[in-house]
gemmi code that builds the backbone of each chain (N, CA, C; Angstrom):
import gemmi

chains = {
    "A": [
        ("GLY", (0.812, -1.213, 0.000), (0.000, 0.000, 0.000), (0.840, 1.255, 0.000)),
        ("ALA", (0.170, 2.387, -0.101), (0.849, 3.667, -0.103), (1.496, 3.929, 1.248)),
        ("VAL", (2.550, 4.755, 1.240), (3.297, 4.999, 2.466), (2.973, 6.375, 3.013)),
        ("VAL", (2.561, 6.379, 4.263), (2.345, 7.620, 5.000), (3.283, 7.591, 6.194)),
        ("SER", (4.107, 8.608, 6.294), (5.110, 8.659, 7.354), (4.748, 9.729, 8.363)),
        ("GLN", (4.819, 9.378, 9.631), (4.456, 10.301, 10.696), (5.644, 10.436, 11.642)),
        ("HIS", (5.865, 11.666, 12.101), (7.013, 11.921, 12.958), (6.689, 13.004, 13.977)),
        ("PRO", (7.069, 12.865, 15.242), (7.820, 11.746, 15.811), (6.890, 10.585, 16.144)),
        ("SER", (7.449, 9.450, 16.472), (6.634, 8.298, 16.838), (6.206, 8.392, 18.303)),
        ("TRP", (6.976, 9.086, 19.098), (6.555, 9.332, 20.467), (7.190, 10.629, 20.949)),
        ("VAL", (6.526, 11.303, 21.871), (7.054, 12.549, 22.410), (6.503, 12.748, 23.820)),
        ("ILE", (7.367, 13.224, 24.680), (6.985, 13.586, 26.044), (7.223, 15.084, 26.198)),
        ("CYS", (6.235, 15.792, 26.666), (6.408, 17.241, 26.824), (5.835, 17.695, 28.165)),
        ("LYS", (6.258, 18.860, 28.568), (5.769, 19.439, 29.818), (4.426, 20.136, 29.587)),
        ("SER", (3.612, 20.116, 30.590), (2.320, 20.785, 30.522), (2.506, 22.269, 30.196)),
        ("GLY", (1.731, 22.760, 29.253), (1.810, 24.157, 28.853), (2.631, 24.409, 27.607)),
        ("THR", (3.379, 23.427, 27.190), (4.187, 23.590, 25.980), (3.412, 23.117, 24.759)),
        ("SER", (3.986, 23.371, 23.579), (3.343, 22.969, 22.317), (4.148, 21.878, 21.639)),
        ("VAL", (3.465, 21.040, 20.929), (4.105, 19.916, 20.241), (3.609, 19.861, 18.806)),
        ("LYS", (4.546, 19.682, 17.869), (4.180, 19.593, 16.457), (4.396, 18.174, 15.962)),
        ("ILE", (3.406, 17.661, 15.257), (3.465, 16.324, 14.675), (3.366, 16.466, 13.162)),
        ("GLU", (4.251, 15.775, 12.442), (4.261, 15.851, 10.983), (3.708, 14.579, 10.357)),
        ("CYS", (3.022, 14.761, 9.264), (2.485, 13.634, 8.510), (2.831, 13.850, 7.042)),
        ("ARG", (3.563, 12.906, 6.476), (3.998, 13.029, 5.087), (3.529, 11.855, 4.246)),
        ("SER", (3.084, 12.160, 3.041), (2.814, 11.098, 2.071), (4.077, 10.953, 1.238)),
        ("LEU", (4.676, 9.764, 1.274), (6.011, 9.595, 0.701), (6.013, 9.306, -0.793)),
        ("ASP", (5.011, 8.626, -1.287), (5.058, 8.225, -2.690), (3.810, 8.627, -3.451)),
        ("PHE", (3.088, 9.610, -2.912), (1.917, 10.103, -3.610), (1.585, 11.492, -3.080)),
        ("GLN", (0.758, 12.190, -3.810), (0.311, 13.503, -3.375), (-1.068, 13.384, -2.743)),
        ("ALA", (-1.204, 13.938, -1.560), (-2.448, 13.826, -0.814), (-3.102, 15.196, -0.677)),
        ("THR", (-4.187, 15.403, -1.413), (-4.882, 16.682, -1.277), (-5.630, 16.759, 0.042)),
        ("THR", (-5.966, 15.614, 0.590), (-6.690, 15.567, 1.853), (-6.019, 14.598, 2.806)),
        ("MET", (-5.774, 15.054, 4.012), (-5.258, 14.194, 5.079), (-6.197, 14.293, 6.267)),
        ("PHE", (-6.192, 13.274, 7.074), (-7.098, 13.205, 8.211), (-6.298, 12.983, 9.490)),
        ("TRP", (-6.735, 13.621, 10.548), (-6.098, 13.451, 11.853), (-7.074, 12.792, 12.817)),
        ("TYR", (-6.590, 11.717, 13.449), (-7.391, 10.962, 14.411), (-6.687, 10.974, 15.763)),
        ("ARG", (-7.476, 10.693, 16.789), (-6.930, 10.562, 18.136), (-7.505, 9.277, 18.723)),
        ("GLN", (-6.671, 8.550, 19.448), (-7.120, 7.295, 20.050), (-6.660, 7.230, 21.496)),
        ("PHE", (-7.622, 7.206, 22.416), (-7.307, 7.019, 23.826), (-7.245, 5.521, 24.109)),
        ("PRO", (-6.574, 5.122, 25.198), (-6.405, 3.697, 25.506), (-7.726, 2.941, 25.508)),
        ("LYS", (-7.720, 1.806, 24.817), (-8.872, 0.906, 24.727), (-10.097, 1.578, 24.098)),
        ("GLN", (-9.874, 2.652, 23.369), (-10.960, 3.321, 22.653), (-10.680, 3.247, 21.155)),
        ("SER", (-11.679, 3.633, 20.382), (-11.481, 3.605, 18.948), (-10.857, 4.902, 18.461)),
        ("LEU", (-10.534, 4.919, 17.204), (-10.022, 6.140, 16.595), (-11.177, 7.124, 16.420)),
        ("MET", (-10.925, 8.356, 16.803), (-11.922, 9.403, 16.630), (-11.362, 10.459, 15.684)),
        ("LEU", (-12.104, 10.750, 14.643), (-11.676, 11.760, 13.695), (-11.672, 13.125, 14.371)),
        ("MET", (-10.525, 13.820, 14.262), (-10.416, 15.159, 14.839), (-10.691, 16.225, 13.784)),
        ("ALA", (-10.037, 16.054, 12.641), (-10.138, 17.095, 11.617), (-9.718, 16.555, 10.269)),
        ("THR", (-10.184, 17.246, 9.254), (-9.811, 16.949, 7.875), (-8.945, 18.092, 7.384)),
        ("SER", (-7.780, 17.736, 6.890), (-6.797, 18.723, 6.466), (-6.770, 18.807, 4.948)),
        ("ASN", (-7.059, 19.973, 4.428), (-7.097, 20.166, 2.980), (-5.945, 21.066, 2.541)),
        ("GLU", (-5.220, 20.619, 1.544), (-4.072, 21.369, 1.052), (-4.504, 22.742, 0.562)),
        ("GLY", (-3.861, 23.765, 1.085), (-4.106, 25.119, 0.638), (-5.330, 25.789, 1.214)),
        ("SER", (-6.034, 25.135, 2.130), (-7.203, 25.765, 2.736), (-7.291, 25.400, 4.208)),
        ("LYS", (-8.238, 25.993, 4.881), (-8.381, 25.743, 6.320), (-8.883, 24.328, 6.574)),
        ("ALA", (-8.457, 23.799, 7.680), (-8.897, 22.458, 8.066), (-10.343, 22.492, 8.547)),
        ("THR", (-11.001, 21.369, 8.422), (-12.368, 21.211, 8.916), (-12.324, 20.367, 10.175)),
        ("TYR", (-12.805, 20.913, 11.270), (-12.735, 20.240, 12.550), (-14.054, 19.552, 12.897)),
        ("GLU", (-13.937, 18.412, 13.551), (-15.127, 17.717, 14.023), (-15.682, 18.427, 15.258)),
        ("GLN", (-16.955, 18.188, 15.491), (-17.609, 18.818, 16.636), (-16.897, 18.433, 17.932)),
        ("GLY", (-16.645, 19.435, 18.762), (-16.005, 19.185, 20.041), (-14.495, 19.286, 20.018)),
        ("VAL", (-13.895, 19.440, 18.856), (-12.440, 19.581, 18.755), (-12.104, 21.060, 18.643)),
        ("GLU", (-11.262, 21.544, 19.544), (-10.925, 22.965, 19.578), (-9.903, 23.313, 18.502)),
        ("LYS", (-10.311, 24.106, 17.549), (-9.410, 24.443, 16.442), (-8.243, 25.315, 16.879)),
        ("ASP", (-8.431, 26.098, 17.945), (-7.340, 26.941, 18.415), (-6.324, 26.158, 19.227)),
        ("LYS", (-6.711, 24.996, 19.685), (-5.795, 24.167, 20.461), (-5.051, 23.182, 19.545)),
        ("PHE", (-5.733, 22.688, 18.570), (-5.149, 21.726, 17.637), (-5.022, 22.413, 16.273)),
        ("LEU", (-3.845, 22.988, 16.056), (-3.608, 23.750, 14.837), (-3.144, 22.824, 13.719)),
        ("ILE", (-3.805, 22.908, 12.597), (-3.468, 22.049, 11.462), (-3.049, 22.912, 10.290)),
        ("ASN", (-1.916, 22.525, 9.709), (-1.406, 23.215, 8.528), (-1.138, 22.190, 7.437)),
        ("HIS", (-1.630, 22.474, 6.243), (-1.435, 21.547, 5.124), (-0.907, 22.372, 3.963)),
        ("ALA", (0.356, 22.747, 4.068), (0.931, 23.709, 3.144), (1.337, 23.113, 1.808)),
        ("SER", (1.523, 21.807, 1.764), (1.908, 21.182, 0.500), (1.129, 19.903, 0.303)),
        ("LEU", (1.249, 19.315, -0.880), (0.500, 18.097, -1.195), (1.062, 16.858, -0.523)),
        ("THR", (2.194, 17.001, 0.163), (2.790, 15.838, 0.813), (2.999, 16.020, 2.313)),
        ("LEU", (2.588, 17.143, 2.865), (2.857, 17.384, 4.273), (1.690, 18.075, 4.967)),
        ("SER", (1.267, 17.488, 6.069), (0.310, 18.123, 6.965), (0.890, 18.073, 8.368)),
        ("THR", (0.695, 19.130, 9.137), (1.188, 19.152, 10.507), (0.054, 19.429, 11.474)),
        ("LEU", (0.163, 18.801, 12.627), (-0.769, 19.028, 13.729), (0.035, 19.556, 14.900)),
        ("THR", (-0.322, 20.723, 15.394), (0.341, 21.294, 16.558), (-0.628, 21.311, 17.726)),
        ("VAL", (-0.239, 20.629, 18.790), (-1.035, 20.647, 20.017), (-0.497, 21.801, 20.855)),
        ("THR", (-1.275, 22.842, 21.014), (-0.806, 24.028, 21.735), (-1.194, 23.956, 23.205)),
        ("SER", (-0.324, 24.500, 24.039), (-0.565, 24.526, 25.490), (-1.093, 23.167, 25.958)),
        ("ALA", (-0.279, 22.170, 25.723), (-0.702, 20.785, 26.008), (-0.914, 20.562, 27.505)),
        ("HIS", (-1.905, 19.744, 27.819), (-2.188, 19.355, 29.184), (-2.237, 17.832, 29.271)),
        ("PRO", (-2.122, 17.286, 30.475), (-2.117, 15.819, 30.610), (-3.285, 15.137, 29.925)),
        ("GLU", (-4.449, 15.780, 29.889), (-5.613, 15.145, 29.235), (-5.479, 15.070, 27.724)),
        ("ASP", (-4.472, 15.762, 27.174), (-4.199, 15.665, 25.739), (-3.331, 14.452, 25.406)),
        ("SER", (-2.828, 13.789, 26.429), (-2.014, 12.593, 26.207), (-2.856, 11.552, 25.479)),
        ("SER", (-2.342, 11.113, 24.341), (-3.123, 10.201, 23.500), (-2.247, 9.700, 22.368)),
        ("PHE", (-2.827, 8.868, 21.527), (-2.176, 8.365, 20.325), (-2.775, 9.119, 19.153)),
        ("TYR", (-1.961, 9.916, 18.467), (-2.436, 10.731, 17.354), (-1.991, 10.072, 16.050)),
        ("ILE", (-2.928, 9.896, 15.142), (-2.638, 9.178, 13.900), (-3.172, 9.978, 12.716)),
        ("CYS", (-2.360, 10.065, 11.676), (-2.824, 10.727, 10.466), (-3.091, 9.680, 9.392)),
        ("SER", (-3.897, 10.045, 8.436), (-4.119, 9.148, 7.298), (-4.329, 9.973, 6.045)),
        ("ALA", (-4.174, 9.320, 4.913), (-4.342, 10.011, 3.637), (-4.863, 9.043, 2.596)),
        ("ARG", (-5.505, 9.593, 1.613), (-5.949, 8.793, 0.474), (-5.051, 9.113, -0.703)),
        ("THR", (-4.857, 8.127, -1.548), (-3.849, 8.278, -2.601), (-4.281, 9.243, -3.690)),
        ("ARG", (-5.550, 9.330, -3.962), (-5.986, 10.274, -4.985), (-7.456, 10.613, -4.774)),
        ("VAL", (-7.842, 11.710, -5.338), (-9.219, 12.184, -5.204), (-10.178, 11.136, -5.760)),
        ("GLY", (-11.202, 10.859, -4.999), (-12.202, 9.904, -5.440), (-12.021, 8.510, -4.914)),
        ("THR", (-10.813, 8.184, -4.420), (-10.621, 6.865, -3.829), (-11.095, 6.904, -2.383)),
        ("THR", (-11.387, 5.738, -1.872), (-11.909, 5.668, -0.512), (-10.977, 4.953, 0.458)),
        ("GLU", (-10.036, 4.172, -0.026), (-9.131, 3.468, 0.875), (-8.123, 4.455, 1.449)),
        ("ALA", (-7.976, 4.410, 2.769), (-7.064, 5.327, 3.450), (-5.925, 4.551, 4.088)),
        ("PHE", (-4.746, 5.145, 4.042), (-3.565, 4.542, 4.645), (-3.109, 5.420, 5.800)),
        ("PHE", (-2.627, 4.749, 6.841), (-2.316, 5.450, 8.072), (-0.817, 5.592, 8.298)),
        ("GLY", (-0.455, 6.691, 8.937), (0.903, 6.843, 9.423), (1.122, 5.950, 10.642)),
        ("GLN", (2.343, 5.964, 11.135), (2.709, 5.076, 12.242), (2.097, 5.504, 13.567)),
        ("GLY", (1.621, 6.732, 13.634), (1.057, 7.237, 14.875), (2.105, 7.916, 15.744)),
        ("THR", (1.648, 8.829, 16.587), (2.512, 9.537, 17.536), (1.923, 9.400, 18.928)),
        ("ARG", (2.709, 8.823, 19.830), (2.275, 8.680, 21.216), (2.697, 9.940, 21.965)),
        ("LEU", (1.730, 10.755, 22.352), (2.012, 11.995, 23.083), (1.721, 11.793, 24.565)),
        ("THR", (2.714, 12.100, 25.379), (2.544, 12.067, 26.823), (2.862, 13.448, 27.370)),
        ("VAL", (1.912, 14.039, 28.051), (2.097, 15.364, 28.630), (2.239, 15.194, 30.139)),
        ("VAL", (3.354, 15.685, 30.667), (3.609, 15.501, 32.108), (3.560, 16.830, 32.841)),
    ],
    "B": [
        ("GLN", (-26.487, 10.801, 14.296), (-25.079, 10.584, 14.624), (-24.636, 9.227, 14.078)),
        ("LYS", (-23.504, 9.241, 13.412), (-22.997, 8.004, 12.845), (-22.435, 7.130, 13.944)),
        ("GLU", (-22.819, 5.848, 13.938), (-22.314, 4.919, 14.924), (-21.931, 3.621, 14.246)),
        ("VAL", (-20.858, 3.050, 14.748), (-20.392, 1.743, 14.295), (-20.188, 0.902, 15.542)),
        ("GLU", (-20.859, -0.231, 15.589), (-20.842, -1.059, 16.780), (-20.116, -2.378, 16.532)),
        ("GLN", (-19.276, -2.727, 17.475), (-18.578, -4.009, 17.445), (-18.548, -4.587, 18.848)),
        ("ASN", (-18.542, -5.901, 18.931), (-18.346, -6.559, 20.211), (-16.868, -6.445, 20.563)),
        ("SER", (-16.581, -5.903, 21.748), (-15.183, -5.627, 22.094), (-14.369, -6.884, 22.380)),
        ("GLY", (-15.086, -7.998, 22.703), (-14.376, -9.241, 22.982), (-13.795, -9.246, 24.389)),
        ("PRO", (-12.752, -10.033, 24.654), (-11.970, -10.718, 23.630), (-12.660, -11.939, 23.038)),
        ("LEU", (-12.368, -12.175, 21.770), (-12.841, -13.340, 21.059), (-11.681, -14.311, 20.949)),
        ("SER", (-11.851, -15.480, 21.533), (-10.774, -16.461, 21.551), (-11.090, -17.589, 20.578)),
        ("VAL", (-10.162, -17.855, 19.666), (-10.367, -18.857, 18.617), (-9.150, -19.783, 18.563)),
        ("PRO", (-9.347, -21.090, 18.451), (-8.194, -21.997, 18.337), (-7.475, -21.796, 17.011)),
        ("GLU", (-6.183, -22.013, 17.043), (-5.385, -21.933, 15.821), (-5.930, -22.885, 14.768)),
        ("GLY", (-6.042, -22.385, 13.529), (-6.551, -23.199, 12.433), (-8.046, -23.104, 12.223)),
        ("ALA", (-8.755, -22.558, 13.178), (-10.211, -22.423, 13.071), (-10.560, -21.126, 12.336)),
        ("ILE", (-11.870, -20.935, 12.134), (-12.356, -19.711, 11.480), (-12.751, -18.689, 12.544)),
        ("ALA", (-12.213, -17.478, 12.415), (-12.597, -16.381, 13.300), (-13.641, -15.544, 12.581)),
        ("SER", (-14.721, -15.233, 13.287), (-15.810, -14.451, 12.698), (-16.001, -13.172, 13.491)),
        ("LEU", (-15.834, -12.045, 12.817), (-15.941, -10.739, 13.451), (-17.119, -9.989, 12.838)),
        ("ASN", (-17.887, -9.325, 13.682), (-19.106, -8.682, 13.221), (-19.131, -7.191, 13.523)),
        ("CYS", (-19.919, -6.488, 12.738), (-19.997, -5.025, 12.868), (-21.361, -4.562, 12.354)),
        ("THR", (-21.990, -3.661, 13.051), (-23.217, -3.028, 12.559), (-23.013, -1.525, 12.514)),
        ("TYR", (-23.731, -0.876, 11.620), (-23.598, 0.564, 11.481), (-24.977, 1.196, 11.423)),
        ("SER", (-25.046, 2.458, 11.801), (-26.353, 3.092, 11.970), (-26.811, 3.894, 10.758)),
        ("ASP", (-25.871, 4.412, 9.973), (-26.249, 5.318, 8.897), (-26.474, 4.553, 7.590)),
        ("ARG", (-27.717, 4.539, 7.134), (-28.047, 3.794, 5.920), (-27.388, 4.367, 4.680)),
        ("GLY", (-26.942, 5.614, 4.774), (-26.274, 6.238, 3.638), (-24.822, 5.838, 3.476)),
        ("SER", (-24.313, 5.043, 4.369), (-22.912, 4.615, 4.302), (-22.661, 3.848, 3.017)),
        ("GLN", (-21.522, 4.123, 2.404), (-21.265, 3.562, 1.084), (-20.066, 2.634, 1.031)),
        ("SER", (-19.117, 2.854, 1.917), (-17.877, 2.076, 1.846), (-17.559, 1.533, 3.229)),
        ("PHE", (-16.986, 0.330, 3.236), (-16.792, -0.368, 4.502), (-15.406, -1.001, 4.511)),
        ("PHE", (-14.755, -0.927, 5.659), (-13.365, -1.357, 5.739), (-13.120, -2.136, 7.020)),
        ("TRP", (-12.191, -3.057, 6.917), (-11.678, -3.740, 8.101), (-10.195, -3.413, 8.230)),
        ("TYR", (-9.827, -2.961, 9.428), (-8.438, -2.663, 9.739), (-7.982, -3.583, 10.877)),
        ("ARG", (-6.720, -3.921, 10.851), (-6.101, -4.681, 11.932), (-5.157, -3.749, 12.678)),
        ("GLN", (-5.227, -3.777, 13.997), (-4.366, -2.907, 14.795), (-3.697, -3.730, 15.887)),
        ("TYR", (-2.388, -3.784, 15.829), (-1.628, -4.402, 16.902), (-1.422, -3.362, 17.996)),
        ("SER", (-1.218, -3.848, 19.210), (-1.095, -2.964, 20.363), (0.017, -1.930, 20.156)),
        ("GLY", (-0.315, -0.672, 20.314), (0.678, 0.391, 20.198), (1.014, 0.789, 18.775)),
        ("LYS", (0.342, 0.176, 17.807), (0.604, 0.475, 16.394), (-0.603, 1.121, 15.754)),
        ("SER", (-0.392, 1.647, 14.554), (-1.503, 2.262, 13.834), (-2.246, 1.201, 13.028)),
        ("PRO", (-3.470, 1.488, 12.592), (-4.263, 0.494, 11.863), (-3.673, 0.169, 10.494)),
        ("GLU", (-3.895, -1.076, 10.098), (-3.438, -1.569, 8.805), (-4.661, -2.056, 8.036)),
        ("LEU", (-4.851, -1.566, 6.828), (-6.013, -1.945, 6.033), (-5.929, -3.412, 5.611)),
        ("ILE", (-7.005, -4.153, 5.887), (-7.073, -5.560, 5.484), (-7.990, -5.734, 4.301)),
        ("MET", (-9.203, -5.199, 4.415), (-10.213, -5.423, 3.375), (-11.065, -4.179, 3.215)),
        ("SER", (-11.539, -3.974, 2.005), (-12.561, -2.979, 1.740), (-13.692, -3.679, 0.992)),
        ("ILE", (-14.906, -3.220, 1.216), (-16.045, -3.809, 0.521), (-17.075, -2.720, 0.294)),
        ("TYR", (-17.696, -2.745, -0.892), (-18.568, -1.648, -1.278), (-19.974, -2.101, -1.676)),
        ("SER", (-20.123, -3.364, -2.053), (-21.427, -3.838, -2.494), (-21.820, -5.086, -1.719)),
        ("ASN", (-23.095, -5.360, -1.690), (-23.610, -6.514, -0.958), (-22.978, -7.815, -1.448)),
        ("GLY", (-22.765, -8.709, -0.490), (-22.214, -10.005, -0.836), (-20.884, -10.243, -0.165)),
        ("ASP", (-20.128, -11.153, -0.728), (-18.846, -11.547, -0.160), (-17.692, -11.051, -1.028)),
        ("LYS", (-16.594, -10.774, -0.365), (-15.358, -10.428, -1.062), (-14.231, -11.178, -0.382)),
        ("GLU", (-13.497, -11.941, -1.169), (-12.454, -12.790, -0.600), (-11.072, -12.302, -1.008)),
        ("ASP", (-10.145, -12.361, -0.057), (-8.757, -12.008, -0.334), (-7.882, -12.888, 0.547)),
        ("GLY", (-7.350, -13.953, -0.050), (-6.538, -14.881, 0.725), (-7.354, -15.556, 1.804)),
        ("ARG", (-6.900, -15.474, 3.033), (-7.625, -16.099, 4.151), (-8.772, -15.248, 4.675)),
        ("PHE", (-8.925, -14.059, 4.139), (-9.931, -13.127, 4.628), (-11.131, -13.053, 3.684)),
        ("THR", (-12.323, -13.018, 4.280), (-13.544, -12.792, 3.518), (-14.375, -11.743, 4.229)),
        ("ALA", (-14.697, -10.680, 3.514), (-15.585, -9.657, 4.047), (-16.976, -9.896, 3.497)),
        ("GLN", (-17.984, -9.675, 4.332), (-19.367, -9.844, 3.921), (-20.135, -8.573, 4.258)),
        ("LEU", (-20.956, -8.134, 3.329), (-21.727, -6.913, 3.519), (-23.199, -7.176, 3.244)),
        ("ASN", (-24.049, -6.700, 4.132), (-25.494, -6.769, 3.951), (-26.051, -5.390, 4.292)),
        ("LYS", (-26.275, -4.590, 3.272), (-26.708, -3.212, 3.499), (-28.129, -3.151, 4.062)),
        ("ALA", (-28.962, -4.084, 3.694), (-30.334, -4.077, 4.212), (-30.340, -4.265, 5.725)),
        ("SER", (-29.458, -5.099, 6.210), (-29.349, -5.348, 7.652), (-28.321, -4.435, 8.312)),
        ("GLN", (-27.618, -3.622, 7.523), (-26.598, -2.701, 8.021), (-25.557, -3.478, 8.823)),
        ("TYR", (-25.028, -4.463, 8.170), (-24.166, -5.444, 8.835), (-22.961, -5.768, 7.953)),
        ("VAL", (-21.797, -5.774, 8.600), (-20.555, -6.121, 7.907), (-19.832, -7.163, 8.754)),
        ("SER", (-19.234, -8.133, 8.120), (-18.487, -9.124, 8.888), (-17.159, -9.432, 8.211)),
        ("LEU", (-16.273, -9.999, 8.983), (-14.963, -10.428, 8.486), (-14.707, -11.844, 8.970)),
        ("LEU", (-14.421, -12.738, 8.041), (-14.058, -14.100, 8.384), (-12.566, -14.290, 8.129)),
        ("ILE", (-11.903, -14.905, 9.084), (-10.489, -15.228, 8.925), (-10.371, -16.743, 8.980)),
        ("ARG", (-9.993, -17.334, 7.863), (-9.845, -18.792, 7.810), (-8.446, -19.189, 8.243)),
        ("ASP", (-8.340, -20.442, 8.709), (-7.038, -20.970, 9.112), (-6.308, -19.966, 10.013)),
        ("SER", (-6.958, -19.579, 11.082), (-6.430, -18.536, 11.970), (-5.039, -18.893, 12.479)),
        ("GLN", (-4.172, -17.890, 12.509), (-2.811, -18.050, 12.984), (-2.585, -17.176, 14.220)),
        ("PRO", (-1.656, -17.554, 15.086), (-1.374, -16.713, 16.252), (-1.035, -15.271, 15.879)),
        ("SER", (-0.430, -15.079, 14.711), (-0.090, -13.724, 14.275), (-1.319, -12.896, 13.909)),
        ("ASP", (-2.479, -13.556, 13.812), (-3.721, -12.823, 13.564), (-4.265, -12.188, 14.838)),
        ("SER", (-3.685, -12.526, 15.958), (-4.125, -11.949, 17.233), (-3.885, -10.449, 17.214)),
        ("ALA", (-4.957, -9.687, 17.332), (-4.888, -8.227, 17.233), (-6.285, -7.676, 17.505)),
        ("THR", (-6.415, -6.377, 17.435), (-7.736, -5.746, 17.484), (-8.167, -5.424, 16.065)),
        ("TYR", (-9.375, -5.817, 15.721), (-9.890, -5.605, 14.371), (-10.930, -4.492, 14.423)),
        ("LEU", (-10.666, -3.459, 13.639), (-11.517, -2.277, 13.615), (-12.370, -2.269, 12.362)),
        ("CYS", (-13.653, -2.079, 12.558), (-14.577, -1.888, 11.445), (-14.702, -0.388, 11.220)),
        ("ALA", (-14.628, 0.035, 9.983), (-14.725, 1.465, 9.669), (-15.701, 1.669, 8.520)),
        ("VAL", (-16.403, 2.771, 8.591), (-17.457, 3.070, 7.622), (-17.228, 4.461, 7.049)),
        ("LEU", (-17.456, 4.595, 5.770), (-17.360, 5.887, 5.100), (-18.731, 6.246, 4.553)),
        ("LEU", (-19.200, 7.440, 4.978), (-20.539, 7.836, 4.589), (-20.594, 8.241, 3.118)),
        ("GLY", (-19.660, 9.108, 2.744), (-19.721, 9.649, 1.395), (-18.534, 9.236, 0.564)),
        ("GLY", (-17.910, 10.223, -0.075), (-16.804, 9.933, -0.957), (-15.470, 10.125, -0.286)),
        ("GLY", (-14.458, 10.352, -1.082), (-13.105, 10.389, -0.564), (-12.767, 11.601, 0.254)),
        ("ALA", (-13.666, 12.569, 0.343), (-13.370, 13.767, 1.106), (-13.693, 13.616, 2.578)),
        ("ASP", (-14.326, 12.525, 2.943), (-14.766, 12.336, 4.324), (-13.816, 11.442, 5.102)),
        ("GLY", (-13.788, 11.668, 6.406), (-13.034, 10.783, 7.276), (-13.846, 9.538, 7.601)),
        ("LEU", (-13.166, 8.570, 8.186), (-13.798, 7.316, 8.539), (-14.419, 7.370, 9.931)),
        ("THR", (-15.494, 6.609, 10.100), (-16.070, 6.405, 11.427), (-15.726, 4.983, 11.843)),
        ("PHE", (-15.063, 4.853, 12.969), (-14.583, 3.556, 13.431), (-15.443, 3.003, 14.551)),
        ("GLY", (-15.532, 1.677, 14.595), (-16.026, 1.006, 15.774), (-14.915, 0.913, 16.805)),
        ("LYS", (-15.242, 0.428, 17.987), (-14.249, 0.352, 19.062), (-13.294, -0.821, 18.882)),
        ("GLY", (-13.648, -1.725, 17.978), (-12.754, -2.830, 17.694), (-13.069, -4.077, 18.488)),
        ("THR", (-12.726, -5.215, 17.907), (-12.847, -6.511, 18.574), (-11.461, -7.075, 18.791)),
        ("HIS", (-11.170, -7.406, 20.036), (-9.873, -7.989, 20.373), (-9.924, -9.490, 20.101)),
        ("LEU", (-9.148, -9.932, 19.149), (-9.114, -11.337, 18.736), (-7.863, -12.007, 19.278)),
        ("ILE", (-8.048, -13.161, 19.895), (-6.932, -13.955, 20.408), (-6.968, -15.317, 19.749)),
        ("ILE", (-5.891, -15.679, 19.071), (-5.782, -16.996, 18.448), (-4.934, -17.866, 19.372)),
        ("GLN", (-5.532, -18.905, 19.863), (-4.861, -19.780, 20.822), (-4.071, -20.861, 20.085)),
        ("PRO", (-2.757, -20.947, 20.346), (-1.939, -21.978, 19.666), (-2.362, -23.383, 20.098)),
    ],
}
model = gemmi.Model(1)
for chain_id, residues in chains.items():
    chain = gemmi.Chain(chain_id)
    for i, (resn, *xyz) in enumerate(residues, 1):
        res = gemmi.Residue()
        res.name, res.seqid = resn, gemmi.SeqId(i, " ")
        for name, pos in zip(("N", "CA", "C"), xyz):
            atom = gemmi.Atom()
            atom.name, atom.element = name, gemmi.Element(name[0])
            atom.pos, atom.b_iso = gemmi.Position(*pos), 0.0
            res.add_atom(atom)
        chain.add_residue(res)
    model.add_chain(chain)
structure = gemmi.Structure()
structure.add_model(model)
structure.setup_entities()
């Protein structure tokens, strides 16, 4: 399948600081990328849809000012968790589709965020 | 509200037997259906996609879709210990611009 690379794979940060997570499509151009969050023993919950060159679309209940998404190119989307708190500790995963109109999505490796 | 329901398990199956995983969804407008496998601490890996009623087979895996009953299933034949993982059912309402709605997953254990 297509390769989606996510970095870093894990990060520990202090409460109140910001953390940036990168998601790259390595062998294809992704006009749309998706950001999910997964708490322990829970399912993946869609946070936002990242569209290249335009503002991200956030799901209900997700604070857009806290979770900043930038999709400046067709191969890179970033998620910045601002002023992180312990309750933001989670597994963050991005995904992308290989081309417009396809429905199969491929996932990055995920980023384990721990806020202390 | 879109919902995808799965039995969380654990589902324990002897090695070599058939594992049967089930999923129901609430939105009749859903068009695409996926099964992902997720190992502990890892991201999901796509196993099967299915779009029309009936069965779709790929190696040891068979996905079954019944839109009238809003039901999707995954059969794993000749189960192997390496199949032990959490299996996530995911549903896509519209086209490629939408994100997926996931169930909570079924934890499958293949007993050697």
